[in-house]
C-alpha positions as CSV (number, residue, x, y, z in Angstrom):
1,X,15.7,-5.3,33.6
2,X,12.9,-4.5,31.2
3,X,12.5,-5.8,27.6
4,X,13.6,-2.4,26.4
5,X,17.1,-3.1,27.8
6,X,17.5,-6.6,26.7
7,X,19.1,-8.2,23.7
8,X,17.5,-11.2,22.0
9,X,16.6,-13.8,24.5
10,X,18.4,-16.5,22.5
11,X,21.4,-14.3,21.9
12,X,21.0,-14.1,18.2
13,X,23.2,-11.4,16.7
14,X,21.2,-8.3,15.9
15,X,21.7,-5.1,13.9
16,X,20.2,-1.7,13.7
17,X,19.8,0.2,10.4
18,X,19.0,3.9,10.2
19,X,17.6,4.9,6.8
20,X,17.4,8.3,5.2
21,X,13.8,8.9,6.1
22,X,11.9,10.6,8.9
23,X,14.2,10.8,11.9
24,X,13.3,8.1,14.5
25,X,12.1,8.9,18.0
26,X,15.3,9.7,19.9
27,X,14.4,7.7,23.0
28,X,13.6,4.6,21.0
29,X,16.8,4.8,18.9
30,X,19.0,5.2,21.9
31,X,17.3,2.2,23.6
32,X,18.2,0.0,20.6
33,X,21.6,1.5,19.9
34,X,23.1,-0.1,23.0
35,X,21.2,-3.4,22.6
36,X,22.6,-4.6,19.2
37,X,25.9,-5.8,17.9
38,X,26.0,-3.9,14.6
39,X,24.9,-0.4,13.8
40,X,24.5,0.6,10.1
41,X,23.5,3.7,8.3
42,X,21.8,3.3,4.9
43,X,23.5,6.2,3.0
44,X,21.9,9.4,4.2
45,X,20.9,7.8,7.5
46,X,24.4,8.7,8.5
47,X,23.4,12.4,8.4
48,X,20.6,11.7,10.9
49,X,23.0,9.8,13.2
50,X,25.6,12.6,13.0
51,X,23.0,15.1,14.1
52,X,22.4,13.0,17.2
53,X,26.1,12.6,17.9
54,X,26.2,8.9,16.9
55,X,28.6,7.2,14.6
56,X,27.7,3.9,12.8
57,X,29.9,0.9,12.4
58,X,29.2,1.0,8.7
59,X,27.6,3.3,6.0
60,X,26.2,1.3,3.1
61,X,24.7,2.6,-0.2
62,X,25.3,4.5,-3.3
63,X,26.4,7.4,-1.1
64,X,24.6,10.1,-3.1
65,X,23.0,11.4,0.1
66,X,26.0,11.2,2.5
67,X,27.0,14.8,3.4
68,X,30.7,15.5,2.8
69,X,31.3,16.9,6.3
70,X,29.8,13.7,7.8
71,X,31.9,11.5,5.5
72,X,35.0,13.3,6.6
73,X,34.4,12.2,10.2
74,X,34.0,8.6,9.4
75,X,36.9,6.1,9.1
76,X,37.4,4.9,5.5
77,X,36.9,1.2,6.6
78,X,33.4,2.1,7.7
79,X,32.2,3.2,4.3
80,X,30.8,0.6,1.9
81,X,30.0,2.0,-1.5
82,X,27.5,-0.1,-3.5
83,X,26.9,1.8,-6.8
84,X,24.3,-0.4,-8.4
85,X,20.9,1.2,-8.8
86,X,18.7,-1.9,-9.1
87,X,18.0,-1.9,-5.3
88,X,17.5,0.7,-2.6
89,X,20.0,1.8,0.0
90,X,17.8,0.0,2.6
91,X,18.1,-3.2,0.6
92,X,21.9,-2.8,0.3
93,X,22.2,-2.2,4.1
94,X,20.1,-5.3,4.9
95,X,22.3,-7.4,2.6
96,X,25.4,-6.0,4.4
97,X,23.9,-7.1,7.7
98,X,23.1,-10.6,6.4
99,X,26.6,-10.9,5.1
100,X,27.7,-10.2,8.7
101,X,25.5,-13.0,10.0
102,X,22.9,-10.9,11.7
103,X,19.8,-12.9,12.6
104,X,17.7,-9.8,13.6
105,X,17.6,-6.4,11.9
106,X,15.8,-3.4,13.2
107,X,15.0,-0.6,10.7
108,X,14.6,3.1,11.7
109,X,13.7,5.9,9.3
110,X,12.4,3.5,6.7
111,X,9.0,5.2,6.4
112,X,10.6,8.0,4.5
113,X,7.8,10.5,4.9
114,X,6.5,9.4,1.5
115,X,4.0,6.6,0.8
116,X,5.9,5.2,-2.1
117,X,9.1,4.9,-0.1
118,X,7.3,3.3,2.8
119,X,5.6,0.7,0.6
120,X,8.9,0.0,-1.2
121,X,10.6,-0.6,2.1
122,X,7.8,-3.0,3.1
123,X,8.6,-4.9,-0.1
124,X,12.3,-5.0,0.9
125,X,11.3,-6.4,4.3
126,X,9.2,-9.0,2.6
127,X,12.0,-10.0,0.3
128,X,14.3,-10.9,3.3
129,X,11.8,-11.8,5.9
130,X,12.4,-15.6,5.7
131,X,16.2,-15.1,6.0
132,X,16.2,-12.9,9.1
133,X,13.8,-11.3,11.6
134,X,13.2,-7.7,10.2
135,X,11.4,-5.2,12.3
136,X,10.6,-1.7,11.1
137,X,10.1,1.0,13.8
138,X,8.2,4.3,13.7
139,X,7.4,6.6,16.6
140,X,4.1,4.8,17.1
141,X,4.4,1.2,16.0
142,X,6.7,-1.6,14.9
143,X,6.0,-3.9,11.9
144,X,7.3,-7.2,10.8
145,X,6.1,-10.1,8.5
146,X,4.9,-13.2,10.1
147,X,5.4,-16.6,8.4
148,X,4.2,-19.7,10.0
149,X,4.1,-18.6,13.7
150,X,4.9,-15.7,16.1
151,X,4.4,-15.1,19.8
152,X,5.1,-12.4,22.3
153,X,3.8,-11.2,25.7
154,X,2.4,-7.7,25.2
155,X,0.9,-5.2,27.7
156,X,-2.9,-5.4,28.0
157,X,-4.8,-3.2,25.6
158,X,-1.9,-2.9,23.2
159,X,-3.3,-2.3,19.7
160,X,-2.3,-5.0,17.2
161,X,-3.2,-5.2,13.5
162,X,-2.8,-8.1,11.1
163,X,-2.6,-7.0,7.4
164,X,-2.4,-9.2,4.3
165,X,-0.8,-6.3,2.3
166,X,1.0,-8.5,-0.3
167,X,-1.6,-11.2,-1.0
168,X,-3.9,-13.7,0.8
169,X,-2.8,-15.3,4.0
170,X,-4.5,-18.6,4.7
171,X,-5.4,-20.3,7.9
172,X,-4.8,-17.5,10.4
173,X,-5.2,-18.5,14.0
174,X,-4.7,-16.1,16.9
175,X,-5.0,-16.1,20.7
176,X,-4.5,-13.5,23.3
177,X,-6.5,-10.9,21.3
178,X,-10.0,-9.5,21.9
179,X,-11.2,-10.6,18.5
180,X,-9.5,-14.0,17.7
181,X,-9.2,-15.6,14.3
182,X,-9.8,-19.3,14.1
183,X,-8.4,-20.5,10.8
184,X,-9.8,-17.6,8.8
185,X,-8.1,-16.4,5.6
186,X,-7.1,-12.7,5.5
187,X,-7.5,-11.5,1.9
188,X,-6.8,-8.0,0.7
189,X,-10.1,-6.1,0.2
190,X,-12.3,-8.6,1.9
191,X,-13.6,-9.1,5.5
192,X,-12.7,-9.9,8.2
193,X,-10.5,-6.9,8.9
194,X,-7.4,-7.4,10.9
195,X,-7.0,-3.8,11.9
196,X,-7.0,-2.5,15.5
197,X,-7.3,-5.7,17.5
198,X,-6.4,-5.5,21.1
199,X,-4.4,-7.5,23.6
200,X,-6.5,-9.0,26.4
201,X,-5.3,-8.9,30.0
202,X,-2.1,-10.7,30.8
203,X,-1.9,-12.7,27.7
204,X,0.8,-14.0,25.4
205,X,-0.3,-13.2,21.9
206,X,0.1,-16.1,19.5
207,X,-0.3,-16.0,15.7
208,X,0.0,-18.9,13.2
209,X,-0.8,-19.0,9.5
210,X,-0.7,-21.8,7.0
211,X,0.6,-19.8,4.0
212,X,1.3,-16.2,3.0
213,X,3.1,-13.3,4.7
214,X,1.1,-11.4,7.3
215,X,2.2,-7.9,8.2
216,X,2.0,-7.5,12.0
217,X,1.8,-4.0,13.4
218,X,2.1,-3.4,17.1
219,X,1.6,0.0,18.6
220,X,4.0,1.1,21.3
221,X,5.3,4.1,23.3
222,X,8.9,5.2,23.0
223,X,9.7,4.3,26.6
224,X,8.2,0.8,26.2
225,X,9.0,0.2,22.6
226,X,11.6,-2.6,22.5
227,X,10.5,-6.0,21.4
228,X,10.4,-9.1,23.5
229,X,12.3,-11.5,21.3
230,X,10.7,-14.8,22.0
231,X,9.0,-16.3,18.9
């Protein structure tokens, strides 16, 4: 069995959220669909799922994007209307998953096709990144925030980027990468750059940092895109 087929190695309950953005890669979504305990659509994400012949366990949001014909096919108990406008539908969906005790949440369609929506969803990920493991998937990469430490065995030559997008990250130490960091700070707008590092042969990549939130981007292919869940 490959990592693409496995649930979390420590059996932590996991969820999948489909947002109302750019439709996710079909193969990748279907890999994850069968590997999680809870499947949630953030409002209009339910339209994307309906087009793929999938029905979520819950639809969460202000429901202004949910198509009437899609809503008619959903059981009433699966619809969670959250009318407040202070937070996005992705935020509402994440809170729903947290209320259900999910320790890992995988986001699809959160890039939105617009830079402002993508950045806003990164802010949402940061907000909850100490409460749960949040991973955002696109057709080419996955992203998550690293606090304290992270590790994973990745295929040789995998492209990995470390970005201090929301402020300085102090004391970054890496191993398993072609260009290691040895206690360096990563500060927005200043060298060294953490973009486009590369996994060395047969290595477990390890990252630690003393303070701050480091955005980790790992490139993947749809047929090998599922995470190894060891930390």
